[in-house]
C-alpha positions in Angstrom: -7.1 17.7 -2.0 -7.1 17.2 2.1 -7.5 14.4 4.0 -11.2 15.1 5.2 -11.8 14.6 1.1 -10.3 11.2 0.4 -12.1 8.1 -0.2 -11.5 5.3 1.7 -9.6 3.8 -1.0 -7.5 6.8 -1.3 -6.7 6.5 2.0 -6.2 2.8 2.1 -3.6 3.6 -0.6 -1.8 6.0 1.1 -1.5 4.0 4.3 0.0 1.3 1.9 2.1 3.7 0.4 3.7 4.9 4.0 4.0 1.4 4.9 6.0 0.2 2.1 8.3 3.8 2.4 9.0 2.9 6.0 9.2 -0.5 6.2 12.5 -1.7 6.1 11.7 -4.8 4.5 9.8 -3.2 1.8 12.2 -0.4 0.9 14.0 -1.0 -2.6 17.8 -1.7 -2.1 19.6 -2.0 -5.1 22.7 -3.1 -3.3 20.7 -6.2 -2.4 22.0 -9.0 -4.4 18.3 -11.5 -3.9 14.6 -9.9 -4.0 13.3 -9.5 -0.2 10.5 -12.3 1.0 7.2 -10.8 0.7 6.2 -8.5 3.3 2.5 -9.9 4.9 1.6 -6.6 5.9 2.1 -5.0 2.6 0.3 -8.2 1.2 -2.5 -7.5 3.6 -2.6 -3.5 3.0 -2.5 -3.9 -0.9 -5.3 -6.7 -0.9 -7.4 -4.2 1.6 -6.8 -1.4 -0.6 -7.1 -3.1 -3.9 -11.3 -4.2 -2.5 -12.2 -0.6 -1.4 -10.9 0.6 -4.6 -13.2 -2.2 -7.3 -15.8 -0.8 -4.8 -15.5 2.6 -5.4 -15.1 2.1 -9.5 -18.1 0.2 -9.4 -20.2 3.1 -8.7 
């Protein structure tokens, strides 16, 4: 699927995934003794994606 055919929710999900992969605080580190605090940017991106996804599903 090309970028031109992605829905807004699919684009938002891709941005969320990219952030979580590249953000040092979001990356999974199995050697870390405690879970990191929640990343505010990741949470905001998740909320934005979820709202877009719900609107698309309900059409």
